[in-house]
PQR file with spaces between the fields and no chain letter, atoms N, CA, C, O and H, PARSE charges and radii, in Angstrom:
ATOM       1  N    MET     1     110.691  135.841   32.421 -0.4000 1.5000
ATOM       2  CA   MET     1     111.491  134.960   32.941 -0.0000 2.0000
ATOM       3  C    MET     1     112.734  135.849   32.902  0.5500 1.7000
ATOM       4  O    MET     1     113.017  136.835   32.222 -0.5500 1.4000
ATOM       5  N    GLN     2     113.370  135.188   33.836 -0.4000 1.5000
ATOM       6  CA   GLN     2     114.286  136.316   34.492 -0.0000 2.0000
ATOM       7  C    GLN     2     116.227  134.914   34.989  0.5500 1.7000
ATOM       8  O    GLN     2     116.322  133.960   35.762 -0.5500 1.4000
ATOM       9  H    GLN     2     113.140  134.386   34.388  0.4000 1.0000
ATOM      10  N    ALA     3     117.245  135.558   34.087 -0.4000 1.5000
ATOM      11  CA   ALA     3     117.604  134.449   34.158 -0.0000 2.0000
ATOM      12  C    ALA     3     119.515  135.518   34.284  0.5500 1.7000
ATOM      13  O    ALA     3     119.595  136.720   34.539 -0.5500 1.4000
ATOM      14  H    ALA     3     117.168  136.333   33.460  0.4000 1.0000
ATOM      15  N    THR     4     120.690  134.604   34.024 -0.4000 1.5000
ATOM      16  CA   THR     4     121.682  135.311   34.615 -0.0000 2.0000
ATOM      17  C    THR     4     122.834  134.929   33.966  0.5500 1.7000
ATOM      18  O    THR     4     123.306  133.805   34.140 -0.5500 1.4000
ATOM      19  H    THR     4     120.625  133.628   33.817  0.4000 1.0000
ATOM      20  N    ILE     5     123.372  135.796   33.187 -0.4000 1.5000
ATOM      21  CA   ILE     5     124.597  135.352   32.659 -0.0000 2.0000
ATOM      22  C    ILE     5     125.462  134.580   32.861  0.5500 1.7000
ATOM      23  O    ILE     5     125.976  134.800   33.959 -0.5500 1.4000
ATOM      24  H    ILE     5     122.988  136.709   33.045  0.4000 1.0000
ATOM      25  N    HIS     6     126.129  133.326   32.066 -0.4000 1.5000
ATOM      26  CA   HIS     6     126.463  131.973   32.670 -0.0000 2.0000
ATOM      27  C    HIS     6     127.678  132.217   31.904  0.5500 1.7000
ATOM      28  O    HIS     6     128.722  132.542   32.469 -0.5500 1.4000
ATOM      29  H    HIS     6     125.712  133.147   31.175  0.4000 1.0000
ATOM      30  N    THR     7     127.581  132.066   30.575 -0.4000 1.5000
ATOM      31  CA   THR     7     129.347  132.839   30.021 -0.0000 2.0000
ATOM      32  C    THR     7     128.881  134.390   28.949  0.5500 1.7000
ATOM      33  O    THR     7     127.947  135.117   29.287 -0.5500 1.4000
ATOM      34  H    THR     7     126.733  131.802   30.116  0.4000 1.0000
ATOM      35  N    PHE     8     129.541  134.595   27.958 -0.4000 1.5000
ATOM      36  CA   PHE     8     129.400  135.019   26.700 -0.0000 2.0000
ATOM      37  C    PHE     8     130.943  135.344   25.938  0.5500 1.7000
ATOM      38  O    PHE     8     131.953  135.969   26.261 -0.5500 1.4000
ATOM      39  H    PHE     8     130.300  134.004   27.684  0.4000 1.0000
ATOM      40  N    ASP     9     130.614  134.748   25.052 -0.4000 1.5000
ATOM      41  CA   ASP     9     131.848  135.428   24.023 -0.0000 2.0000
ATOM      42  C    ASP     9     131.187  136.950   23.343  0.5500 1.7000
ATOM      43  O    ASP     9     130.041  137.196   22.968 -0.5500 1.4000
ATOM      44  H    ASP     9     129.794  134.240   24.790  0.4000 1.0000
ATOM      45  N    GLU    10     132.454  137.839   23.367 -0.4000 1.5000
ATOM      46  CA   GLU    10     131.597  138.712   22.977 -0.0000 2.0000
ATOM      47  C    GLU    10     131.747  138.835   21.294  0.5500 1.7000
ATOM      48  O    GLU    10     131.136  139.396   20.384 -0.5500 1.4000
ATOM      49  H    GLU    10     133.385  137.639   23.672  0.4000 1.0000
ATOM      50  N    GLU    11     133.069  137.866   21.456 -0.4000 1.5000
ATOM      51  CA   GLU    11     133.783  138.403   19.652 -0.0000 2.0000
ATOM      52  C    GLU    11     132.657  137.243   18.673  0.5500 1.7000
ATOM      53  O    GLU    11     132.738  137.155   17.448 -0.5500 1.4000
ATOM      54  H    GLU    11     133.565  137.410   22.195  0.4000 1.0000
ATOM      55  N    THR    12     131.959  136.681   19.263 -0.4000 1.5000
ATOM      56  CA   THR    12     130.850  135.709   18.828 -0.0000 2.0000
ATOM      57  C    THR    12     129.916  136.306   19.134  0.5500 1.7000
ATOM      58  O    THR    12     129.637  136.504   17.951 -0.5500 1.4000
ATOM      59  H    THR    12     131.894  136.752   20.258  0.4000 1.0000
ATOM      60  N    GLY    13     129.036  136.865   19.711 -0.4000 1.5000
ATOM      61  CA   GLY    13     128.400  136.920   20.534 -0.0000 2.0000
ATOM      62  C    GLY    13     127.022  136.402   21.322  0.5500 1.7000
ATOM      63  O    GLY    13     125.917  136.834   21.650 -0.5500 1.4000
ATOM      64  H    GLY    13     129.263  136.705   20.672  0.4000 1.0000
ATOM      65  N    THR    14     128.096  134.777   21.436 -0.4000 1.5000
ATOM      66  CA   THR    14     127.038  133.483   22.028 -0.0000 2.0000
ATOM      67  C    THR    14     127.393  133.402   23.842  0.5500 1.7000
ATOM      68  O    THR    14     128.110  134.013   24.634 -0.5500 1.4000
ATOM      69  H    THR    14     128.994  134.426   21.170  0.4000 1.0000
ATOM      70  N    GLY    15     126.652  132.540   23.878 -0.4000 1.5000
ATOM      71  CA   GLY    15     126.574  132.518   25.721 -0.0000 2.0000
ATOM      72  C    GLY    15     125.904  131.757   26.216  0.5500 1.7000
ATOM      73  O    GLY    15     125.764  130.658   25.681 -0.5500 1.4000
ATOM      74  H    GLY    15     126.069  132.043   23.235  0.4000 1.0000
ATOM      75  N    ALA    16     125.542  131.930   26.880 -0.4000 1.5000
ATOM      76  CA   ALA    16     124.559  130.262   27.939 -0.0000 2.0000
ATOM      77  C    ALA    16     123.742  131.711   29.519  0.5500 1.7000
ATOM      78  O    ALA    16     124.158  132.698   30.124 -0.5500 1.4000
ATOM      79  H    ALA    16     125.656  132.823   27.315  0.4000 1.0000
ATOM      80  N    VAL    17     122.951  131.196   29.480 -0.4000 1.5000
ATOM      81  CA   VAL    17     122.453  131.990   31.190 -0.0000 2.0000
ATOM      82  C    VAL    17     122.410  130.834   32.127  0.5500 1.7000
ATOM      83  O    VAL    17     122.849  129.711   31.880 -0.5500 1.4000
ATOM      84  H    VAL    17     122.613  130.394   28.988  0.4000 1.0000
ATOM      85  N    LEU    18     121.923  131.165   33.061 -0.4000 1.5000
ATOM      86  CA   LEU    18     121.630  130.244   33.704 -0.0000 2.0000
ATOM      87  C    LEU    18     119.874  130.398   34.557  0.5500 1.7000
ATOM      88  O    LEU    18     119.949  131.357   35.325 -0.5500 1.4000
ATOM      89  H    LEU    18     121.567  132.078   33.262  0.4000 1.0000
ATOM      90  N    THR    19     118.786  129.910   34.600 -0.4000 1.5000
ATOM      91  CA   THR    19     117.849  130.506   34.881 -0.0000 2.0000
ATOM      92  C    THR    19     118.002  130.518   35.633  0.5500 1.7000
ATOM      93  O    THR    19     119.116  130.260   36.089 -0.5500 1.4000
ATOM      94  H    THR    19     118.726  129.131   33.976  0.4000 1.0000
ATOM      95  N    ASP    20     116.766  130.897   36.481 -0.4000 1.5000
ATOM      96  CA   ASP    20     115.991  130.549   38.107 -0.0000 2.0000
ATOM      97  C    ASP    20     116.098  130.112   38.984  0.5500 1.7000
ATOM      98  O    ASP    20     116.650  130.416   40.041 -0.5500 1.4000
ATOM      99  H    ASP    20     115.861  131.106   36.111  0.4000 1.0000
ATOM     100  N    ASN    21     115.116  128.648   38.344 -0.4000 1.5000
ATOM     101  CA   ASN    21     115.180  127.057   38.240 -0.0000 2.0000
ATOM     102  C    ASN    21     116.834  126.345   37.516  0.5500 1.7000
ATOM     103  O    ASN    21     116.900  125.328   36.825 -0.5500 1.4000
ATOM     104  H    ASN    21     114.668  128.401   37.484  0.4000 1.0000
ATOM     105  N    GLY    22     117.550  126.880   37.768 -0.4000 1.5000
ATOM     106  CA   GLY    22     118.787  126.253   37.496 -0.0000 2.0000
ATOM     107  C    GLY    22     119.229  125.661   36.207  0.5500 1.7000
ATOM     108  O    GLY    22     120.211  124.935   36.049 -0.5500 1.4000
ATOM     109  H    GLY    22     117.497  127.706   38.329  0.4000 1.0000
ATOM     110  N    ARG    23     118.361  126.070   35.282 -0.4000 1.5000
ATOM     111  CA   ARG    23     119.208  125.407   33.589 -0.0000 2.0000
ATOM     112  C    ARG    23     118.981  125.861   33.124  0.5500 1.7000
ATOM     113  O    ARG    23     117.941  126.439   32.812 -0.5500 1.4000
ATOM     114  H    ARG    23     117.563  126.659   35.411  0.4000 1.0000
ATOM     115  N    LEU    24     120.477  125.752   32.696 -0.4000 1.5000
ATOM     116  CA   LEU    24     121.671  125.971   32.047 -0.0000 2.0000
ATOM     117  C    LEU    24     120.907  126.294   30.513  0.5500 1.7000
ATOM     118  O    LEU    24     120.498  125.200   30.124 -0.5500 1.4000
ATOM     119  H    LEU    24     121.322  125.282   32.949  0.4000 1.0000
ATOM     120  N    LEU    25     120.515  127.489   29.374 -0.4000 1.5000
ATOM     121  CA   LEU    25     120.343  127.393   28.465 -0.0000 2.0000
ATOM     122  C    LEU    25     121.190  128.284   27.039  0.5500 1.7000
ATOM     123  O    LEU    25     121.637  129.399   27.307 -0.5500 1.4000
ATOM     124  H    LEU    25     120.848  128.378   29.690  0.4000 1.0000
ATOM     125  N    THR    26     121.340  127.837   25.827 -0.4000 1.5000
ATOM     126  CA   THR    26     122.429  128.004   25.446 -0.0000 2.0000
ATOM     127  C    THR    26     121.663  129.757   24.358  0.5500 1.7000
ATOM     128  O    THR    26     120.682  129.491   23.664 -0.5500 1.4000
ATOM     129  H    THR    26     120.977  126.931   25.609  0.4000 1.0000
ATOM     130  N    VAL    27     121.941  130.620   24.334 -0.4000 1.5000
ATOM     131  CA   VAL    27     122.117  132.242   23.585 -0.0000 2.0000
ATOM     132  C    VAL    27     123.505  132.102   22.092  0.5500 1.7000
ATOM     133  O    VAL    27     124.736  132.095   22.062 -0.5500 1.4000
ATOM     134  H    VAL    27     122.738  130.836   24.898  0.4000 1.0000
ATOM     135  N    GLU    28     122.512  132.021   21.172 -0.4000 1.5000
ATOM     136  CA   GLU    28     123.030  132.052   20.018 -0.0000 2.0000
ATOM     137  C    GLU    28     123.178  133.441   20.023  0.5500 1.7000
ATOM     138  O    GLU    28     122.698  134.204   20.862 -0.5500 1.4000
ATOM     139  H    GLU    28     121.512  132.027   21.196  0.4000 1.0000
ATOM     140  N    HIS    29     124.328  133.949   18.395 -0.4000 1.5000
ATOM     141  CA   HIS    29     124.172  134.990   18.217 -0.0000 2.0000
ATOM     142  C    HIS    29     122.974  135.889   17.613  0.5500 1.7000
ATOM     143  O    HIS    29     122.486  136.981   17.906 -0.5500 1.4000
ATOM     144  H    HIS    29     124.718  133.330   17.714  0.4000 1.0000
ATOM     145  N    SER    30     122.679  134.682   16.402 -0.4000 1.5000
ATOM     146  CA   SER    30     120.737  135.878   16.505 -0.0000 2.0000
ATOM     147  C    SER    30     120.494  135.919   17.210  0.5500 1.7000
ATOM     148  O    SER    30     120.048  137.066   17.208 -0.5500 1.4000
ATOM     149  H    SER    30     123.075  133.795   16.164  0.4000 1.0000
ATOM     150  N    THR    31     120.199  135.254   18.929 -0.4000 1.5000
ATOM     151  CA   THR    31     119.390  136.879   19.545 -0.0000 2.0000
ATOM     152  C    THR    31     119.654  137.524   20.018  0.5500 1.7000
ATOM     153  O    THR    31     118.831  138.402   20.277 -0.5500 1.4000
ATOM     154  H    THR    31     120.561  134.322   18.931  0.4000 1.0000
ATOM     155  N    PHE    32     121.398  137.666   20.672 -0.4000 1.5000
ATOM     156  CA   PHE    32     122.073  138.311   20.663 -0.0000 2.0000
ATOM     157  C    PHE    32     121.985  139.138   20.424  0.5500 1.7000
ATOM     158  O    PHE    32     121.703  140.017   21.238 -0.5500 1.4000
ATOM     159  H    PHE    32     122.066  136.953   20.462  0.4000 1.0000
ATOM     160  N    ALA    33     122.265  139.465   18.531 -0.4000 1.5000
ATOM     161  CA   ALA    33     122.137  140.713   17.059 -0.0000 2.0000
ATOM     162  C    ALA    33     120.640  140.481   18.225  0.5500 1.7000
ATOM     163  O    ALA    33     121.099  140.022   19.271 -0.5500 1.4000
ATOM     164  H    ALA    33     122.493  138.750   17.870  0.4000 1.0000
ATOM     165  N    LYS    34     119.448  140.611   18.316 -0.4000 1.5000
ATOM     166  CA   LYS    34     118.082  140.550   18.157 -0.0000 2.0000
ATOM     167  C    LYS    34     118.017  141.722   18.954  0.5500 1.7000
ATOM     168  O    LYS    34     117.417  142.751   18.643 -0.5500 1.4000
ATOM     169  H    LYS    34     119.075  140.983   17.467  0.4000 1.0000
ATOM     170  N    SER    35     118.850  141.467   20.302 -0.4000 1.5000
ATOM     171  CA   SER    35     118.487  142.171   21.352 -0.0000 2.0000
ATOM     172  C    SER    35     118.512  143.462   21.357  0.5500 1.7000
ATOM     173  O    SER    35     117.701  144.159   21.966 -0.5500 1.4000
ATOM     174  H    SER    35     119.338  140.631   20.555  0.4000 1.0000
ATOM     175  N    HIS    36     119.994  144.119   20.279 -0.4000 1.5000
ATOM     176  CA   HIS    36     120.627  145.018   19.973 -0.0000 2.0000
ATOM     177  C    HIS    36     120.536  145.506   21.383  0.5500 1.7000
ATOM     178  O    HIS    36     119.813  146.415   21.790 -0.5500 1.4000
ATOM     179  H    HIS    36     120.652  143.552   19.784  0.4000 1.0000
ATOM     180  N    LEU    37     121.335  144.808   22.039 -0.4000 1.5000
ATOM     181  CA   LEU    37     122.467  145.058   23.152 -0.0000 2.0000
ATOM     182  C    LEU    37     123.560  144.899   22.819  0.5500 1.7000
ATOM     183  O    LEU    37     123.652  143.765   22.351 -0.5500 1.4000
ATOM     184  H    LEU    37     121.923  144.069   21.708  0.4000 1.0000
ATOM     185  N    ARG    38     125.147  145.783   22.773 -0.4000 1.5000
ATOM     186  CA   ARG    38     126.022  145.857   22.575 -0.0000 2.0000
ATOM     187  C    ARG    38     127.655  145.052   23.065  0.5500 1.7000
ATOM     188  O    ARG    38     128.701  144.916   22.432 -0.5500 1.4000
ATOM     189  H    ARG    38     125.072  146.705   23.154  0.4000 1.0000
ATOM     190  N    HIS    39     127.169  144.553   24.761 -0.4000 1.5000
ATOM     191  CA   HIS    39     127.541  143.328   25.340 -0.0000 2.0000
ATOM     192  C    HIS    39     127.221  142.735   26.487  0.5500 1.7000
ATOM     193  O    HIS    39     126.349  143.480   26.935 -0.5500 1.4000
ATOM     194  H    HIS    39     126.319  144.664   25.276  0.4000 1.0000
ATOM     195  N    LEU    40     127.356  141.958   27.169 -0.4000 1.5000
ATOM     196  CA   LEU    40     126.848  141.443   28.331 -0.0000 2.0000
ATOM     197  C    LEU    40     127.810  140.918   28.995  0.5500 1.7000
ATOM     198  O    LEU    40     128.843  140.459   28.508 -0.5500 1.4000
ATOM     199  H    LEU    40     128.064  141.353   26.805  0.4000 1.0000
ATOM     200  N    ARG    41     127.361  140.986   30.736 -0.4000 1.5000
ATOM     201  CA   ARG    41     129.096  140.250   31.159 -0.0000 2.0000
ATOM     202  C    ARG    41     128.394  139.170   32.400  0.5500 1.7000
ATOM     203  O    ARG    41     127.215  139.060   32.735 -0.5500 1.4000
ATOM     204  H    ARG    41     126.522  141.359   31.132  0.4000 1.0000
ATOM     205  N    VAL    42     129.240  138.671   32.751 -0.4000 1.5000
ATOM     206  CA   VAL    42     128.849  137.122   33.540 -0.0000 2.0000
ATOM     207  C    VAL    42     127.592  137.996   34.843  0.5500 1.7000
ATOM     208  O    VAL    42     127.317  139.195   34.817 -0.5500 1.4000
ATOM     209  H    VAL    42     130.198  138.759   32.479  0.4000 1.0000
ATOM     210  N    GLY    43     127.135  137.152   35.678 -0.4000 1.5000
ATOM     211  CA   GLY    43     126.533  137.971   36.434 -0.0000 2.0000
ATOM     212  C    GLY    43     125.131  138.535   36.302  0.5500 1.7000
ATOM     213  O    GLY    43     124.102  138.262   36.920 -0.5500 1.4000
ATOM     214  H    GLY    43     127.359  136.178   35.700  0.4000 1.0000
ATOM     215  N    GLN    44     125.478  139.760   34.913 -0.4000 1.5000
ATOM     216  CA   GLN    44     124.325  140.460   34.612 -0.0000 2.0000
ATOM     217  C    GLN    44     122.932  139.011   35.028  0.5500 1.7000
ATOM     218  O    GLN    44     122.995  137.792   35.189 -0.5500 1.4000
ATOM     219  H    GLN    44     126.313  139.982   34.411  0.4000 1.0000
ATOM     220  N    ARG    45     121.681  140.171   35.058 -0.4000 1.5000
ATOM     221  CA   ARG    45     120.360  139.806   35.013 -0.0000 2.0000
ATOM     222  C    ARG    45     119.883  139.813   34.131  0.5500 1.7000
ATOM     223  O    ARG    45     120.579  140.577   33.462 -0.5500 1.4000
ATOM     224  H    ARG    45     121.629  141.161   34.928  0.4000 1.0000
ATOM     225  N    VAL    46     118.566  139.268   33.120 -0.4000 1.5000
ATOM     226  CA   VAL    46     118.183  139.653   31.895 -0.0000 2.0000
ATOM     227  C    VAL    46     116.864  139.102   31.851  0.5500 1.7000
ATOM     228  O    VAL    46     116.936  138.139   32.614 -0.5500 1.4000
ATOM     229  H    VAL    46     118.002  138.647   33.664  0.4000 1.0000
ATOM     230  N    SER    47     116.078  139.140   31.545 -0.4000 1.5000
ATOM     231  CA   SER    47     114.706  138.939   31.013 -0.0000 2.0000
ATOM     232  C    SER    47     115.137  137.884   29.588  0.5500 1.7000
ATOM     233  O    SER    47     115.904  138.242   28.694 -0.5500 1.4000
ATOM     234  H    SER    47     116.020  139.923   30.925  0.4000 1.0000
ATOM     235  N    ILE    48     114.513  136.683   29.648 -0.4000 1.5000
ATOM     236  CA   ILE    48     114.262  136.128   28.480 -0.0000 2.0000
ATOM     237  C    ILE    48     113.120  135.018   27.743  0.5500 1.7000
ATOM     238  O    ILE    48     112.328  134.392   28.448 -0.5500 1.4000
ATOM     239  H    ILE    48     113.890  136.392   30.374  0.4000 1.0000
ATOM     240  N    GLU    49     113.147  134.907   26.614 -0.4000 1.5000
ATOM     241  CA   GLU    49     112.155  134.383   25.776 -0.0000 2.0000
ATOM     242  C    GLU    49     113.203  132.071   25.647  0.5500 1.7000
ATOM     243  O    GLU    49     114.321  131.696   25.294 -0.5500 1.4000
ATOM     244  H    GLU    49     113.790  135.415   26.041  0.4000 1.0000
ATOM     245  N    VAL    50     111.998  131.359   26.143 -0.4000 1.5000
ATOM     246  CA   VAL    50     112.377  130.939   25.344 -0.0000 2.0000
ATOM     247  C    VAL    50     111.555  129.717   24.341  0.5500 1.7000
ATOM     248  O    VAL    50     110.336  129.565   24.410 -0.5500 1.4000
ATOM     249  H    VAL    50     111.090  131.663   26.430  0.4000 1.0000
ATOM     250  N    ASP    51     112.720  128.640   23.129 -0.4000 1.5000
ATOM     251  CA   ASP    51     112.025  128.087   22.429 -0.0000 2.0000
ATOM     252  C    ASP    51     112.498  127.193   21.799  0.5500 1.7000
ATOM     253  O    ASP    51     113.064  127.424   20.731 -0.5500 1.4000
ATOM     254  H    ASP    51     113.710  128.763   23.073  0.4000 1.0000
ATOM     255  N    GLY    52     112.368  125.786   22.369 -0.4000 1.5000
ATOM     256  CA   GLY    52     112.903  124.753   21.773 -0.0000 2.0000
ATOM     257  C    GLY    52     114.033  124.627   23.203  0.5500 1.7000
ATOM     258  O    GLY    52     115.110  124.493   22.622 -0.5500 1.4000
ATOM     259  H    GLY    52     111.907  125.599   23.237  0.4000 1.0000
ATOM     260  N    GLY    53     114.216  124.611   24.090 -0.4000 1.5000
ATOM     261  CA   GLY    53     115.695  124.378   24.428 -0.0000 2.0000
ATOM     262  C    GLY    53     116.071  125.675   24.622  0.5500 1.7000
ATOM     263  O    GLY    53     116.228  126.005   25.798 -0.5500 1.4000
ATOM     264  H    GLY    53     113.341  124.719   24.562  0.4000 1.0000
ATOM     265  N    GLY    54     116.203  126.260   24.021 -0.4000 1.5000
ATOM     266  CA   GLY    54     117.802  127.809   23.957 -0.0000 2.0000
ATOM     267  C    GLY    54     116.528  129.137   24.281  0.5500 1.7000
ATOM     268  O    GLY    54     115.310  129.139   24.460 -0.5500 1.4000
ATOM     269  H    GLY    54     116.075  125.992   23.066  0.4000 1.0000
ATOM     270  N    VAL    55     117.655  130.215   24.228 -0.4000 1.5000
ATOM     271  CA   VAL    55     116.112  131.340   24.433 -0.0000 2.0000
ATOM     272  C    VAL    55     116.324  132.168   22.608  0.5500 1.7000
ATOM     273  O    VAL    55     116.982  132.708   21.719 -0.5500 1.4000
ATOM     274  H    VAL    55     118.644  130.214   24.082  0.4000 1.0000
ATOM     275  N    SER    56     115.625  131.859   22.932 -0.4000 1.5000
ATOM     276  CA   SER    56     114.839  133.255   21.557 -0.0000 2.0000
ATOM     277  C    SER    56     114.909  134.293   21.600  0.5500 1.7000
ATOM     278  O    SER    56     114.918  135.083   20.656 -0.5500 1.4000
ATOM     279  H    SER    56     115.090  131.420   23.654  0.4000 1.0000
ATOM     280  N    ARG    57     115.003  134.603   23.249 -0.4000 1.5000
ATOM     281  CA   ARG    57     114.291  136.887   22.951 -0.0000 2.0000
ATOM     282  C    ARG    57     115.346  136.759   25.034  0.5500 1.7000
ATOM     283  O    ARG    57     115.370  136.164   26.112 -0.5500 1.4000
ATOM     284  H    ARG    57     114.996  133.961   24.015  0.4000 1.0000
ATOM     285  N    LEU    58     115.849  137.656   24.356 -0.4000 1.5000
ATOM     286  CA   LEU    58     116.632  138.435   25.520 -0.0000 2.0000
ATOM     287  C    LEU    58     116.912  139.546   25.316  0.5500 1.7000
ATOM     288  O    LEU    58     117.471  139.953   24.298 -0.5500 1.4000
ATOM     289  H    LEU    58     115.829  138.139   23.481  0.4000 1.0000
ATOM     290  N    TRP    59     116.240  140.816   27.135 -0.4000 1.5000
ATOM     291  CA   TRP    59     116.411  142.165   26.451 -0.0000 2.0000
ATOM     292  C    TRP    59     116.948  142.368   28.140  0.5500 1.7000
ATOM     293  O    TRP    59     117.782  141.475   28.281 -0.5500 1.4000
ATOM     294  H    TRP    59     115.785  140.485   27.962  0.4000 1.0000
ATOM     295  N    ILE    60     116.868  142.913   29.072 -0.4000 1.5000
ATOM     296  CA   ILE    60     116.590  143.640   29.977 -0.0000 2.0000
ATOM     297  C    ILE    60     115.800  145.311   30.119  0.5500 1.7000
ATOM     298  O    ILE    60     115.810  146.303   29.390 -0.5500 1.4000
ATOM     299  H    ILE    60     116.190  143.639   28.958  0.4000 1.0000
ATOM     300  N    GLU    61     115.305  145.063   31.135 -0.4000 1.5000
ATOM     301  CA   GLU    61     113.909  145.697   31.166 -0.0000 2.0000
ATOM     302  C    GLU    61     114.757  146.981   31.640  0.5500 1.7000
ATOM     303  O    GLU    61     115.588  146.970   32.548 -0.5500 1.4000
ATOM     304  H    GLU    61     115.297  144.257   31.727  0.4000 1.0000
ATOM     305  N    GLY    62     114.387  148.098   30.846 -0.4000 1.5000
ATOM     306  CA   GLY    62     113.966  148.952   30.878 -0.0000 2.0000
ATOM     307  C    GLY    62     114.971  150.230   29.679  0.5500 1.7000
ATOM     308  O    GLY    62     115.119  151.447   29.791 -0.5500 1.4000
ATOM     309  H    GLY    62     113.712  148.107   30.109  0.4000 1.0000
ATOM     310  N    ILE    63     115.496  149.221   28.581 -0.4000 1.5000
ATOM     311  CA   ILE    63     116.374  149.307   27.168 -0.0000 2.0000
ATOM     312  C    ILE    63     115.923  148.431   26.572  0.5500 1.7000
ATOM     313  O    ILE    63     116.002  147.203   26.556 -0.5500 1.4000
ATOM     314  H    ILE    63     115.376  148.232   28.490  0.4000 1.0000
ATOM     315  N    GLY    64     115.125  149.659   25.760 -0.4000 1.5000
ATOM     316  CA   GLY    64     115.490  149.471   24.001 -0.0000 2.0000
ATOM     317  C    GLY    64     114.086  149.963   23.795  0.5500 1.7000
ATOM     318  O    GLY    64     113.675  150.801   24.598 -0.5500 1.4000
ATOM     319  H    GLY    64     115.061  150.657   25.773  0.4000 1.0000
ATOM     320  N    THR    65     113.119  149.471   22.616 -0.4000 1.5000
ATOM     321  CA   THR    65     111.591  150.243   22.437 -0.0000 2.0000
ATOM     322  C    THR    65     110.538  150.084   23.195  0.5500 1.7000
ATOM     323  O    THR    65     110.711  148.904   23.502 -0.5500 1.4000
ATOM     324  H    THR    65     113.453  148.791   21.964  0.4000 1.0000
ATOM     325  N    GLY    66     109.317  150.480   23.867 -0.4000 1.5000
ATOM     326  CA   GLY    66     109.236  150.634   24.856 -0.0000 2.0000
ATOM     327  C    GLY    66     109.403  149.429   25.791  0.5500 1.7000
ATOM     328  O    GLY    66     108.922  148.412   26.290 -0.5500 1.4000
ATOM     329  H    GLY    66     109.176  151.438   23.618  0.4000 1.0000
ATOM     330  N    GLN    67     110.393  150.246   25.673 -0.4000 1.5000
ATOM     331  CA   GLN    67     110.916  149.631   27.867 -0.0000 2.0000
ATOM     332  C    GLN    67     110.881  150.698   28.914  0.5500 1.7000
ATOM     333  O    GLN    67     111.090  151.911   28.924 -0.5500 1.4000
ATOM     334  H    GLN    67     110.784  151.073   25.268  0.4000 1.0000
ATOM     335  N    ARG    68     110.470  149.607   29.971 -0.4000 1.5000
ATOM     336  CA   ARG    68     109.825  151.221   30.324 -0.0000 2.0000
ATOM     337  C    ARG    68     110.968  150.706   32.242  0.5500 1.7000
ATOM     338  O    ARG    68     110.276  149.726   32.517 -0.5500 1.4000
ATOM     339  H    ARG    68     110.301  148.622   29.963  0.4000 1.0000
ATOM     340  N    ILE    69     111.680  150.744   33.037 -0.4000 1.5000
ATOM     341  CA   ILE    69     112.251  150.582   34.091 -0.0000 2.0000
ATOM     342  C    ILE    69     110.868  150.703   35.253  0.5500 1.7000
ATOM     343  O    ILE    69     110.355  151.810   35.413 -0.5500 1.4000
ATOM     344  H    ILE    69     112.242  151.540   32.814  0.4000 1.0000
ATOM     345  N    ARG    70     110.305  149.422   36.067 -0.4000 1.5000
ATOM     346  CA   ARG    70     110.405  149.401   37.124 -0.0000 2.0000
ATOM     347  C    ARG    70     110.324  149.369   38.199  0.5500 1.7000
ATOM     348  O    ARG    70     111.337  149.414   38.896 -0.5500 1.4000
ATOM     349  H    ARG    70     110.722  148.522   35.938  0.4000 1.0000
C-alpha cells in the first residue's frame, strides 16, 4: 500500500501517514527503527503494510536489501 508522510518527529521516531484512501495511521518508533531509514520528511511517499490499525512495515522502493527501483 502507498502512503504519504503526514507527520514525523525525528527525536522520537514516531509519526503518521495518510494512505491514498484517506486513512490516517500511526507510525511507532519500533516500525521506523525496523525500516533502517535515517529520516522521513512530510510529503514523502512510502510503501507500508498495516496490522491492527497501525503501520507494521515502512519502506521506500529502491532503498534497502532486495529493493529495486522500478
